[in-house]
TORKENU-979944 format. One record per atom (N, C-alpha, C, O, CB): residue in three letters; x, y, z. Coordinates in steps of 0.05 Angstrom, whole numbers, plus 5000, padded with zeros to 4 digits. Each point is the difference from the previous one (the first is absolute). Glycine has a CB too. Layout:
<tortors>
alaXYZ/...
</tortors>
This chain:
<tortors>
met258655794500/met500949945028/met501049715001/met501849945016/met494950385003/arg502149504965/arg500849724999/arg502949984990/arg501549845011/arg493750024981/tyr505550294988/tyr502750004989/tyr502050095020/tyr502349905002/tyr495850174953/leu501150135062/leu501850115020/leu500649785021/leu502449985008/leu495750474984/asn500049405017/asn500449795020/asn501849784988/asn501749905014/asn493850205007/ile504149844954/ile501649794987/ile502950084999/ile501849835005/ile494350034966/ser504450405024/ser502850094999/ser501349995028/ser502449945002/ser496550354959/val499649775059/val501049995027/val500749705008/val502149945011/val495250485002/leu500849414980/leu500349715006/leu502549894985/leu501449835011/leu493650134996/leu505450144969/leu502249914984/leu502650095014/leu502049845000/leu495250194957/leu502950205053/leu502450095015/leu500549835024/leu502349935006/leu496950544978/leu498649465030/leu500349835023/leu501049724993/leu501749885014/leu494650385008/phe502749644956/phe500849734990/phe502949994993/phe501449815007/phe494050114977/leu505550295002/leu502850014991/leu501950035024/leu502249905000/leu496350304957/ser500449945064/ser501750055023/ser500449755017/ser501850005018/ser496750474980/cys499949334998/cys500249765017/cys502649854994/cys501049865018/cys493950114985/gly506050054973/gly502349844992/gly502650125008/gly502149874997/gly495349974967/glu502750405047/glu502550135008/glu499550165025/glu497750065007/glu504049964945/lys500450055062/lys499950155025/lys499550294992/lys501750124986/lys501349555039/gln494950444986/gln499350284993/gln501250195020/gln500349945024/gln495449914956/glu505150385010/glu500950215017/glu497550115015/glu497850014990/glu506250114980/lys496549975055/lys497950105016/lys501050235018/lys502350015007/lys495549534993/val500350645006/val500850235017/val497550075018/val497849924995/val505550264969/leu497449965057/leu497950125016/leu499550294992/leu502050144996/leu499249545042/pro496450414961/pro499650294996/pro501350155022/pro500249915022/pro495450004955/gln505450335016/gln501450165020/gln499150294999/gln499350104979/gln504649595019/lys496250435025/lys499350295001/lys502550164995/lys502149955012/lys494049965021/ser503650294949/ser502350174994/ser499050264986/ser497650024994/ser505449575001/gln498850595002/gln499250244986/gln499749944970/gln501749874988/gln500850425046/leu495449804955/leu499549954971/leu499850274986/leu498250165005/leu499449405005/ile504250474972/ile500050254983/ile499149934972/ile501249844986/ile502650365042/ser494049934964/ser499149964972/ser500950244983/ser499850235009/ser496249515007/ser505050214961/ser501050214984/ser499549954970/ser499349784992/ser504250305042/val496850134951/val499749984971/val502850044988/val501550195006/val493649994995/tyr505649634981/tyr502650014988/tyr500150214977/tyr498050044987/tyr502749485025/ala501650604984/ala500450184978/ala502950014991/ala501849985017/ala494350295000/ser504349754958/ser502850064991/ser500650305006/ser498250174998/ser501549474964/ala502750415045/ala500750285009/ala502450104984/ala501849854993/ala496450065053/thr501750354949/thr502250144986/thr500550275014/thr498150145007/thr500849634948/ile503650295049/ile500750255014/ile500250234978/ile501349964980/ile501149785058/gln496450494968/gln500250234983/gln500450255017/gln498850025021/gln498349764944/pro504550415025/pro500250265015/pro497350145001/pro498449984981/pro506550065004/asp494650105036/asp497650165002/asp500250234980/asp502150104994/asp497449785055/ser498250204940/ser499750224981/ser501749974975/ser500750204987/ser498450105052/ile501649454953/ile501649964976/ile498350084976/ile497649934998/ile505049715025/tyr498750494958/tyr498650084975/tyr501949984977/tyr502550015004/tyr494450295021/gln502149674951/gln501649994976/gln500250284988/gln498150165000/gln500549374991/val503750545000/val500650264990/val499450004970/val500949834985/val502750255050/tyr494950144956/tyr499350024971/tyr500850284992/tyr500150195016/tyr496249484986/ala504350364972/ala500550264988/ala497350124990/ala498349854992/ala506550014994/val495050405015/val497550124988/val500650104972/val498150094987/val500450065059/val504049824944/val500650064972/val501649784989/val501449855014/val498550644995/ala500049474965/ala501749814985/ala502550134991/ala500050244996/ala495949504989/gly506250105012/gly502550114991/gly502349815004/gly499549765001/gly498850695009/ile504149654993/ile502449855004/ile501050055029/ile500350235008/ile501049794942/leu499249765065/leu501050035027/leu502850114999/leu501849874989/leu495349755026/glu503350614996/glu502650135000/glu501849905023/glu502449974997/glu495550424981/asp500949575046/asp501749935022/asp498349895023/asp497850095005/asp505550264981/asn497849445028/asn498949915025/asn501450165021/asn502549975004/asn496549564979/leu499650635032/leu501350185019/leu500549865027/leu501350115018/leu496450284960/val501249375025/val500449845024/val500749724993/val499949924976/val496950365050/glu504049564993/glu500549724996/glu498249835017/glu498950085020/glu505850044968/glu494949635004/glu498449825016/glu501249975028/glu502449955004/glu496249804954/gly499750285062/gly500949995028/gly500450275012/gly500450035025/gly501749544965/asp497950644994/asp500350275011/asp497650095015/asp497749934993/asp505350184970/leu497450055057/leu497850135015/leu499450264988/leu501850164993/leu499549615049/val496150294956/val499250254987/val497950145018/val498749875016/val502249944938/lys498850445042/lys498050165014/lys497750074981/lys500449994975/lys503150205057/lys494349874978/lys497750094983/lys500850244984/lys500950205011/lys495849615023/gly503050184939/gly500750224983/gly502749984988/gly500750164982/gly496350125046/asp504749544981/asp502749974989/asp499849914970/asp498349834993/asp503650055054/ala499950234936/ala500149924972/ala501349724999/ala502149965012/ala498250534972/ile498549335001/ile501149734999/ile500649924971/ile501749834996/ile495750055045/leu501250234939/leu500449934973/leu499850254982/leu498450185006/leu499849365002/gln503550484971/gln499950234983/gln499649914971/gln501549834989/gln501650435042/val494849844957/val499449954971/val501250234984/val499950235009/val495749515002/asn505450204965/asn501150214983/asn498050224996/asn497849964990/asn505149704987/asn498050595030/asn498050235000/asn501250254987/asn499450225008/asn498549595033/arg503750154938/arg501350234988/arg498050204988/arg500150245006/arg503749484984/thr494350184994/thr498050184988/thr498250135021/thr499850255000/thr500249474959/pro498850145060/pro498450135021/pro501750205016/pro499050215008/pro498049394995/lys505450345001/lys501750185016/lys500550264985/lys499950225012/lys502449385009/leu498150384953/leu500450244983/leu497450165000/leu500150255003/leu503549524968/asn494250105026/asn497450135000/asn499650155027/asn498950235000/asn499349434968/ser502650225054/ser499650125026/ser501850255002/ser499250205012/ser499549355008/glu503850434970/glu501850235001/glu498950234983/glu500250235008/glu503649454999/asn495250264969/asn498950214983/asn497650135013/asn499750244998/asn501949514962/ala496750095053/ala497750115014/ala500850175023/ala498750205006/ala498649404981/tyr504950345026/tyr501050165022/tyr501050274990/tyr499550205013/tyr501749395012/leu500250414952/leu501050244988/leu497650194992/leu500150245004/leu504049514979/thr493950135006/thr497650154992/thr498750125025/thr499050224999/thr500349484961/leu500650155061/leu498850105026/leu501650235010/leu498950205010/leu499449355001/gln504450434988/gln501750225010/gln499550254983/gln499850235011/gln503749445006/gln496250294957/gln499650234982/gln497250135006/gln499850255000/gln503149534965/ser495150065040/ser497450115007/ser500150155026/ser498750215002/ser499149404973/lys503650295044/lys500350145026/lys501350274996/lys499250205012/lys501149365013/glu501850444958/glu501550254996/glu498250214986/glu500150235006/glu504249504991/asn494150174983/asn498250194986/asn497950115018/asn499250234997/asn501649524961/phe498450095061/phe497850095018/phe501050155025/phe498850195009/phe498649424974/gln504950305028/gln500850095026/gln502850145000/gln500650155019/gln496749495000/gly504350314961/gly502850105001/gly500350294994/gly498150144995/gly503249424992/asn501350525014/asn500750284995/asn499350094972/asn499450234996/asn504249735038/ala496649854947/ala499450084972/ala497049924993/ala499449944977/ala505649995010/ala493350075032/ala497349924996/ala498650184980/ala500350245000/ala499749575046/ile498450064937/ile498450144980/ile498250205013/ile499750224990/ile500649404980/leu498550305052/leu498150185014/leu501250265010/leu498750205001/leu498849395012/lys505150404993/lys501350245010/lys500150214978/lys499750245005/lys503149495028/ser497750184942/ser500150184978/ser497350134995/ser499850244995/ser503949494984/ile494250115022/ile497350104997/ile499250195023/ile498750204995/ile500149384980/asp502150355049/asp499550175022/asp501350284997/asp498850205009/asp500849385020/asp502750424959/asp501450264995/asp498450154979/asp499850255003/asp504749565008/asp494450064969/asp498450144981/asp497450125012/asp499050214993/asp503049484971/ile496950155055/ile497650095014/ile500650265016/ile498450185002/ile499949345000/tyr504150475011/tyr500750245016/tyr500350244982/tyr499150225008/tyr503249485025/ala499050274944/ala500450224982/ala497250104989/ala499550244998/ala505249584990/ala493650005006/ala497350064989/ala498450145022/ala498350184994/ala501849424975/gln500350325057/gln498650135021/gln500850295004/gln498450185005/gln501249385016/leu503150494976/leu501050275003/leu498950184978/leu499150235004/leu505149595017/lys495850074954/lys499050154978/lys497050065003/lys499050214993/lys504549594978/phe495049995038/phe497150045004/phe499550215022/phe498250174997/phe501049354990/asn502350485034/asn499750205021/asn500550284989/asn498550195006/asn502949465029/asn500750374950/asn500750274987/asn497850094981/asn499250235001/asn505749665004/asp494249934978/asp497950074981/asp497450065015/asp498450174990/asp503849544975/ser497350175057/ser497550045015/ser500050295011/ser498050144999/ser501749365012/ile502750575000/ile500350275011/ile499550224978/ile498550195003/ile504849635032/asn498150144942/asn499850194978/asn497250014989/asn499150224993/asn505749694996/phe493949875009/phe497350004989/phe498050145020/phe498350154991/phe502749434983/ala499450365051/ala498350135021/ala500450314999/ala498050145002/ala502249445027/arg502250514969/arg500650294998/arg498850124975/arg498750225001/arg505649715025/gln496049934952/gln498950114975/gln496950005000/gln498750184988/gln505549644988/lys494749985038/lys497149995001/lys498950235017/lys498050124992/lys502149385003/arg501250575026/arg499150235016/arg500350264984/arg498250175002/arg503249595041/leu500850274943/leu500350244983/leu497850024979/leu499050214995/leu505949785013/trp494649784981/trp498050004978/trp497250075010/trp498450134987/trp504349524989/glu496850255049/glu497450065012/glu499850305007/glu497850115003/glu502049435016/gln502550604983/gln500050295005/gln500450164973/gln500650245000/gln501249675048/asn497949934930/asn500350124974/asn502750124995/asn500450204986/asn495049905014/ile506649765013/ile502950094996/ile501349784983/ile499649765005/ile500650495040/gly501449824936/gly501349824983/gly498349924976/gly497850094996/gly504749745043/ser498850014944/ser498649924975/ser498949725003/ser500849845016/ser502250464956/lys495149655009/lys498849734999/lys502149794992/lys499849775009/lys495850434980/ala506249884994/ala502149814991/ala501849915023/ala500749775001/ala499250454953/glu500849975064/glu501749935022/glu498549815020/glu501249815011/glu501250644983/phe495149605009/phe498349825017/phe499949724989/phe500449815014/phe496950595000/asp502149594960/asp499849734987/asp502749855000/asp500149765003/asp496350424968/thr505849975026/thr502749875000/thr500549885028/thr501049785002/thr500750554962/gln497749825057/gln500549905028/gln498149765006/gln500849815014/gln500750655000/lys496149574976/lys498149775004/lys500949754987/lys499849795011/lys496450544992/leu504749694972/leu501049774986/leu502549885013/leu500249755002/leu497950454956/ala503749975051/ala502449895013/ala499249855026/ala501249795006/ala501650594974/tyr495349735035/tyr499049875024/tyr498849734994/tyr500749805013/tyr498350655008/glu499349534959/glu498749754993/glu501949794990/glu499849765006/glu496150494982/leu506149854996/leu502049804990/leu501749895023/leu500549765000/leu499550484955/ser500949935063/ser501649905023/ser498449825018/ser501149815011/ser501750604987/arg494649655005/arg498349835016/arg499749724987/arg500349805014/arg497250605002/asn502149604958/asn499749744986/asn502749845001/asn500049765002/asn496450454968/gln505849945027/gln502649865001/gln500549885027/gln501049785002/gln500750544964/leu497649835055/leu500449895027/leu498249755004/leu500949815012/leu500150665006/arg496549544972/arg498349775003/arg501149764985/arg499849775009/arg496350544996/gln505049744971/gln501149784984/gln502449885014/gln500449754999/gln497950484960/gln503449945053/gln502349905013/gln499349825024/gln501249795004/gln501350624982/lys495549685029/lys499149845023/lys498849734990/lys500549795012/lys498750645015/ser499249594952/ser498949754989/ser502249814990/ser499849765004/ser496150494984/ser506149874999/ser502249834990/ser501549885024/ser500949764999/ser499650544960/tyr499849855062/tyr501349895024/tyr498549765011/tyr501249795006/tyr500650665005/asp495549574993/asp498449795010/asp500149754982/asp500349785009/asp496750575012/arg502849714953/arg500049774980/arg502849865000/arg500249765000/arg496350484971/thr505649925030/thr502649874999/thr500549865027/thr501249784999/thr500650584969/lys497449755054/lys500349865025/lys498649735001/lys501149805010/lys499350645012/asn497249564967/asn498449754999/asn501449794982/asn500249775007/asn495550495000/asp505449844970/asp501449824982/asp502549885012/asp500649774997/asp497650504966/leu503349905052/leu502549915013/leu499449815023/leu501549815003/leu500750624983/glu495749625029/glu499349825022/glu499149734989/glu500849795011/glu497850605016/thr499949614950/thr499249754988/thr502549854989/thr500249765004/thr495450454984/ala506249944999/ala502449874990/ala501749885022/ala501249784997/ala498750534966/leu500349845060/leu501549905023/leu498849755011/leu501449805006/leu500150665004/gln495849534993/gln498749775011/gln500349764981/gln500449785010/gln496450535014/gln502949744950/gln500449794981/gln502849885001/gln500449764998/gln496250464973/ala505449975032/ala502849905002/ala500449845025/ala501449805000/ala500250604975/lys497149695048/lys500149845024/lys498849714997/lys501249805008/lys498650635018/asn497949574960/asn498749744996/asn501749834982/asn500349765005/asn495350455001/ser505549914973/ser501649854981/ser502549885014/ser500849774995/ser497550534967/tyr502949875054/tyr502549905015/tyr499249785020/tyr501449805002/tyr500850664994/ser495649585019/ser499149795018/ser499549744986/ser500749785009/ser497450575020/ser500549674948/ser499449764984/ser502549864990/ser500249765003/ser495550454984/ser506149955002/ser502549884989/ser501749875023/ser501449804996/ser498550554966/lys500049785061/lys501549915023/lys498949735010/lys501549825006/lys499650655007/ile496249514987/ile498749755008/ile500749784981/ile500749775008/ile495550485013/ile503749814952/ile500749804980/ile503049915004/ile500649764998/ile496050454970/ala505149995037/ala502849935003/ala500449835025/ala501649815000/ala499750624978/glu497249635043/glu500349855026/glu498949714996/glu501049825014/glu498550615013/asp498649534955/asp499049734995/asp502249814990/asp499849765003/asp495850444987/tyr506649914999/tyr502149844990/tyr502049915023/tyr501749844995/tyr497850404961/thr500149875068/thr501449915024/thr498049855017/thr498050115008/thr505350274990/ile497349375008/ile498149835015/ile501050005030/ile502349945006/ile496749754953/asn499250395059/asn500650025027/asn498749795017/asn497949894993/asn502750595000/ser500549465030/ser498949805018/ser497550125014/ser499950235008/ser504749564999/lys493350044995/lys497550105013/lys500149955030/lys498250105014/lys499349824943/ile504349925053/ile500249945028/ile502850005010/ile501950014984/ile494149725011/thr504450275031/thr502649965012/thr500449705004/thr498449885014/thr501550575009/gly502149444965/gly500449715002/gly502549914987/gly502150135001/gly493149824999/lys504749814988/lys502349874987/lys499449934971/lys497749934993/lys503749895052/val500650204938/val499749924972/val500649704999/val502249915005/val499250554977/tyr496549385011/tyr500249725000/tyr500649894972/tyr501049784998/tyr496050215041/ala502350154941/ala500549904973/ala500250234980/ala498650205003/ala499049385008/leu504150384968/leu500250184977/leu499949824976/leu501649824998/leu501150545027/phe495449704957/phe499549814978/phe501250104974/phe500249844980/phe495650025042/lys505150384976/lys501150114975/lys502850105003/lys500850095022/lys494550034965/glu506349884992/glu502650115000/glu500150254982/glu498550034982/glu503549515025/pro499950655000/pro500250244983/pro500449944971/pro501549824992/pro500450415046/gly496749924945/gly500049954971/gly497649854990/gly499450004976/gly505550015028/glu493749855014/glu497749844992/glu497650174995/glu499650215013/glu502149415013/leu496750304955/leu497450144994/leu498049935021/leu499649765007/leu501350244944/ile497750205061/ile497949945020/ile497450114991/ile499950174982/ile503549845055/asn494549904975/asn497350104995/asn498550015026/asn501049955021/asn499049864932/thr497550275045/thr498450055024/thr498649755010/thr498650005020/thr500750474965/leu501049315001/leu498649755007/leu501749805015/leu498949845015/leu498250234945/glu505549945037/glu501849825013/glu501250125026/glu500950225000/glu500149574956/pro499150055066/pro501250115024/pro503050034997/pro501349844986/pro495249945041/leu504650424986/leu502950054998/leu501449925026/leu502549975000/leu496650414969/gly499549585053/gly501249915024/gly497949955021/gly497650024995/gly506450244994/ala497049685036/ala498249955023/ala501350125024/ala502349975006/ala495949604974/ile500150585035/ile500850135025/ile498049935023/ile497650014996/ile504750374977/gly498849575050/gly498249935023/gly501450085026/gly502250105000/gly495749524974/ser500750335047/ser501150085026/ser502549845006/ser500349764992/ser495050345025/ala506650034996/ala502649865007/ala499849875027/ala501849845007/ala500750504966/thr495549715042/thr499949905028/thr497449845006/thr500149825017/thr502750574997/asp495049674973/asp497549875006/asp499449804978/asp500050074976/asp498350335050/phe501049354983/phe499349804981/phe497249885007/phe499150005023/phe505849904970/lys493849994986/lys497449885003/lys500249714990/lys501749944983/lys495950515014/ile500649385012/ile499949734991/ile497549974982/ile497850055009/ile504549785033/glu498150084934/glu497949964981/glu499449694999/glu501849844995/glu499550574977/met496249525034/met499249725001/met497749954980/met498350174996/met503249805052/leu498549804941/leu497949924981/leu498349785015/leu501049795008/leu501850324950/ile494649955044/ile498149835014/ile498149874981/ile498950134982/ile501450165059/asp499349454962/asp498149864982/asp497250115005/asp499350085022/asp503649504978/glu495550424979/glu497350125001/glu498249865021/glu498150125011/glu502450014940/val500149615054/val498349875019/val500550075029/val498449955018/val501449684950/asp502550515037/asp500850085026/asp499750295006/asp500250085023/asp502849554976/ile496650534980/ile500150295004/ile497950115020/ile500550205013/ile501349834940/ile495949835048/ile497950105018/ile500849965030/ile498650115017/ile497849784948/lys505749965040/lys500849965027/lys502050215009/lys500750025024/lys498649494970/ile501750664987/ile502050195006/ile498850265010/ile498150104987/ile504849684979/lys498250335055/lys499150275010/lys502550165006/lys502249905004/lys493549915016/leu503950464981/leu502150185007/leu501049955029/leu498449925017/leu499750424950/asp504449705038/asp501449975026/asp500249715009/asp500749965023/asp497650494988/gln501249364972/gln500549725008/gln503049955002/gln501650104984/gln494049764993/lys505149995043/lys502849915003/lys500949824978/lys498649834991/lys500950215058/thr503050014942/thr501149844978/thr502849925007/thr501650155009/thr495550094957/leu503449495028/leu502649905005/leu501549964974/leu499049874983/leu499449915058/ile504050354956/ile501450014976/ile502649855002/ile501550035019/ile496450414971/thr502649384990/thr502749874997/thr501150094973/thr498550014980/thr500249595049/leu503950464971/leu501350094975/leu502249804993/leu501449905018/leu497550594992/asp501449464965/asp502249824991/asp502750115008/asp501849845004/asp495450014957/ala503150415041/ala502550125008/ala500649975029/ala502350025009/ala497250304955/tyr498449635052/tyr500349955029/tyr498649745008/tyr497950015014/tyr502450504995/pro500849274983/pro498649745003/pro499449925029/pro498249845005/pro503950034953/met499450235061/met499849925028/met498450185016/met499849975025/met504449824972/glu494550424991/glu498650205016/glu497150024990/glu499349964977/glu505050295031/val494049825011/val497250064994/val499450295009/val500550075022/val498149454983/phe500350644977/phe499550285005/phe497050055003/phe498449884986/phe505850254989/thr495250055042/thr497150065005/thr499350264985/thr501550194999/thr498649595048/ala497650214940/ala499050234985/ala497050035005/ala498849835013/ala504750124952/thr495350265024/thr497250065003/thr498850074973/thr501250164985/thr499549995063/val497049744946/val498650074974/val499350295000/val498750105018/val499449434978/ser502950614984/ser499550294998/ser498250094977/ser498850215001/ser505749855019/lys495249774960/lys498450084977/lys499149754985/lys501449814997/lys501150624999/ile494949584996/ile498849784984/ile499150124973/ile498250175000/ile500449565042/tyr502550184936/tyr499250104974/tyr497449854991/tyr499949755000/tyr505050364989/pro493050045003/pro497449874994/pro499949884972/pro498249844994/pro499750485037/gln504049744952/gln499949904972/gln501549734998/gln502349985007/gln497450504976/lys498949335006/lys501249734996/lys501750004974/lys499250114980/lys496949675045/asp506250094977/asp501649954977/asp498949764985/asp500249775009/asp503950425014/glu494749864953/glu498749794986/glu501949794990/glu499349774996/glu497250554991/thr506049755009/thr502049814990/thr500749795021/thr499949764995/thr501950604975/ser498849745054/ser500849825021/ser497849925019/ser500349825017/ser504150384980/gln493249945000/gln497749945017/gln500750055029/gln499249855018/gln499149814949/thr503250555038/thr500950075028/thr499450305005/thr499650164982/thr504049485017/phe496350425027/phe499850285009/phe502650085013/phe501349835012/phe493750124994/lys505750304991/lys502550105013/lys499350135027/lys498150155003/lys503949934951/val499749855065/val499850105027/val502750105009/val502049884994/val494249815016/glu503850545003/glu502550115011/glu500249985030/glu498050025014/glu502250284947/ala502249665049/ala500449995029/ala502650165007/ala501750044983/ala496049515020/leu502550545021/leu502350165009/leu501449855023/leu498749905018/leu499150534969/phe504949575012/phe501549875021/phe499650155026/phe499850245001/phe503649604966/lys496650015055/lys500250125027/lys502950065007/lys500650215009/lys495249555004/asn505850044982/asn502950045004/asn501449874976/asn500749765000/asn498950235052/pro500950174927/pro501149904975/pro502949915003/pro501450085019/pro495550224957/pro504149535006/pro502849945000/pro501750244995/pro499150204989/pro499849344995/asn503750455023/asn501750234997/asn500550064971/asn500450244992/asn501849645052/val497949924939/val500650034971/val497849884984/val499349775002/val505650225007/leu493950184974/leu497949904981/leu500650114972/leu501150224997/leu495549765041/tyr502549864943/tyr500350094972/tyr497449944986/tyr498549825007/tyr506550084993/pro494450274980/pro497549954984/pro500149724987/pro502149924989/pro497450585002/gly498349365009/gly499849754987/gly500749765018/gly499749774991/gly501350474968/leu499949805065/leu500549775018/leu497449845002/leu497950115005/leu505850145021/ala496549494971/ala497649835000/ala499949835026/ala502049965014/ala498250014934/gly497449955058/gly499549845023/gly497149905002/gly498649994980/gly505050255042/glu495649705002/glu497349915004/glu498750165023/glu501350095019/glu499949454963/gly496250485017/gly498550145021/gly497749825010/gly498849864984/gly502350584996/asn498449575045/asn497749865012/asn498450205016/asn500950095022/asn501549474980/ile495350524988/ile498350205013/ile498249855020/ile498449834993/ile501550474966/val500549775066/val498649875022/val497150105000/val499450235004/val504949725023/ile493849864970/ile497250085000/ile498649915026/ile497850095006/ile502149874945/ser501449865065/ser499049935026/ser502249885017/ser501849874990/ser493550064991/glu504550105045/glu501849885019/glu498449895024/glu498450155012/glu505350164974/lys496749445020/lys498549885022/lys502049865020/lys501849864992/lys494150074978/glu503650135055/glu501649885021/glu498549745010/glu497650005002/glu504550465012/asp499549334993/asp498849765011/asp497949884982/asp498049895010/asp503050295035/ala499449834929/ala498249874981/ala500649704999/ala502349934998/ala497250504975/leu498449405027/leu500449714997/leu500649944971/leu498250034983/leu498849875057/thr505350004954/thr500849974971/thr501149724994/thr500949865018/thr500150634981/ile498849444976/ile501349764990/ile501450064974/ile499550204987/ile496949515034/pro505550124971/pro501350054974/pro498049994977/pro498249845001/pro506149965017/arg496150364962/arg498150014977/arg499849724987/arg497849934990/arg503350565002/glu501149365007/glu499949754985/glu498349795014/glu499549794989/glu504950324993/tyr494849945043/tyr498349815015/tyr497050054995/tyr498349855009/tyr505350135027/leu495850224950/leu497250074994/leu499149854975/leu501549994980/leu499050485041/val497149414980/val499049854977/val497550134990/val498150075015/val503849505004/asp498150474954/asp497650124987/asp499250275011/asp497750084997/asp500849474994/gly503350585022/gly499450285008/gly498750025027/gly500250225012/gly499449894942/asn499149685057/asn498650025026/asn499849745015/asn498149965016/asn499450414964/lys504449455015/lys500049745014/lys502949935010/lys502050094988/lys494049764983/val504150005050/val502549895009/val499549705007/val497849915005/val503850545013/ile500749404982/ile499849715006/ile501149965028/ile502450055005/ile498149824945/thr497850055068/thr501049945028/thr500249705002/thr499449854982/thr498550575038/glu503149505004/glu500349705005/glu497349875002/glu499749754998/glu504550335026/glu493650094980/glu497349885002/glu498650014973/glu497849894997/glu501950255051/gly501450014933/gly498750024974/gly500150294990/gly501550175010/gly495449465004/thr501650424964/thr500050264988/thr498150185014/thr497749935007/thr503449874950/val499950455048/val498450205015/val499950254983/val502050094989/val499449725056/thr496250304954/thr499650264987/thr500650235019/thr499050005023/thr497449804946/val505150395022/val500950215018/val499250274987/val499550024976/val504549705042/val496050484999/val499550284991/val502750144998/val501450035020/val494049995000/val505350074957/val502650124995/val499950305003/val498050134991/val503149504978/gly500950505044/gly500250295002/gly502250124983/gly500149954976/gly498250005070/ala503450204967/ala502150134985/ala502149794992/ala500249795012/ala499050655013/glu502349634955/glu502149824990/glu502350164987/glu499750234993/glu496949415001/asn505750225004/asn502250114985/asn501149774983/asn498849804997/asn502250565038/leu501549694955/leu501149804982/leu500749745014/leu500349794988/leu501550584985/glu498549645054/glu500949765014/glu497949885018/glu499949755003/glu504550444996/arg494049975014/arg498149905020/arg497250104996/arg499650214988/arg504349755045/val494249904978/val497150064999/val498950005027/val500549835017/val499149974937/glu498650415052/glu498750015026/glu497649834999/glu498549994981/glu503250475027/ile497949395014/ile497749825003/ile498350135022/ile500850015023/ile501649564962/ile495250535007/ile498250135020/ile498549805016/ile499650035024/ile500050364946/ser499449405017/ser498549785015/ser500249754984/ser500649994976/ser496150345045/gly502749454994/gly500149734988/gly502049825013/gly499549765003/gly499150434955/ile503749915051/ile502049845015/ile501250185022/ile499550245000/ile501549484959/thr500550155059/thr501250145022/thr503149954999/thr501149864982/thr494650105046/glu505650164992/glu503049965001/glu500749715005/glu502349924995/glu498250555021/asn497749384994/asn500649725007/asn499449794979/asn500549775003/asn498550365043/asp499949974932/asp499249814978/asp502349974981/asp500850194987/asp494449945016/met505949634996/met502349944981/met498849984972/met497949884995/met504749865041/ile498750404946/ile499049994972/ile502249884982/ile502450035005/ile494650395002/leu502149444971/leu501749864983/leu500450154974/leu498250134990/leu500349455030/lys503950404969/lys500650134975/lys498949844977/lys500649764998/lys503650455022/pro494249914962/pro498949844978/pro502249904982/pro502050134997/pro493950135004/val503849494989/val502049894981/val499450114973/val497750004990/val502849585037/gln501650524961/gln499750124973/gln500049794978/gln499850064977/gln502550355040/
</tortors>
């Protein structure tokens, strides 16, 4: 405490040799805010990646083009997958024809079953007639045995034909389903070579040219909203606890040096960037500029408090954080809200107390 008084006395001593600046405290609106660097980014922007490696065959769009969700934007060379898909389609068509078409294998077996059924019906009638005659001791044993054998053979043949039909039908159904699965799989693989937009928006960047080798780890482009933009701000870790959702934010952009735009905090990212020791915060414009581009830089001031008729003094008139120099001497004050220019004085002086600027 002794050192603090000596420093104040030293300031007073130095000020005696020259005319000091002086001001009266004044009541005014005091806005306290947290400063942040600001960068404009399209909403929903994402980097485009390929799911397969290969050679880029064509950029189907240009930077600045508007695209819809699902539109093809990049084509990777897909000759082999395309041929595989075509072959799988032919196999599927053949399987359908075998199972459902006019030349279906089952139709041939069904015709054999019909013939076997007719023969069985005929042999059944003949055997039944011969059996009644034999029971009346009419005819010979050889004739009875012959009719019985013919009946049993036709019965077995009919059973075998029906079994063959069921077995063949099951095999054909399995083959058809396998052909469908194979075609679907080959089609998916072939489609992976065409890269489509995941959103409706604008193409902001293309990083590769046709003929270049691409992989699944490097981005090929960037797509984002064409109309909606967000403000990304970096907040120092000492200030992040002051930030809350829906806080008013004043934005100035280098591209619009004479304008101040109002925004609202919309998202606070909880993970700290260890490299910069900052937290990322997003805000949305209330009335955005007519023209915006990704990467536009500026500054943001997130308003954490607003006071009307606050008694304030310039920051440079404050000594040691809680003292001011009046014409009667040094006075300890209670400090309230503050910004880069002014400090609120809650108690210690009044509007009528002239204060002196400390000599640096």
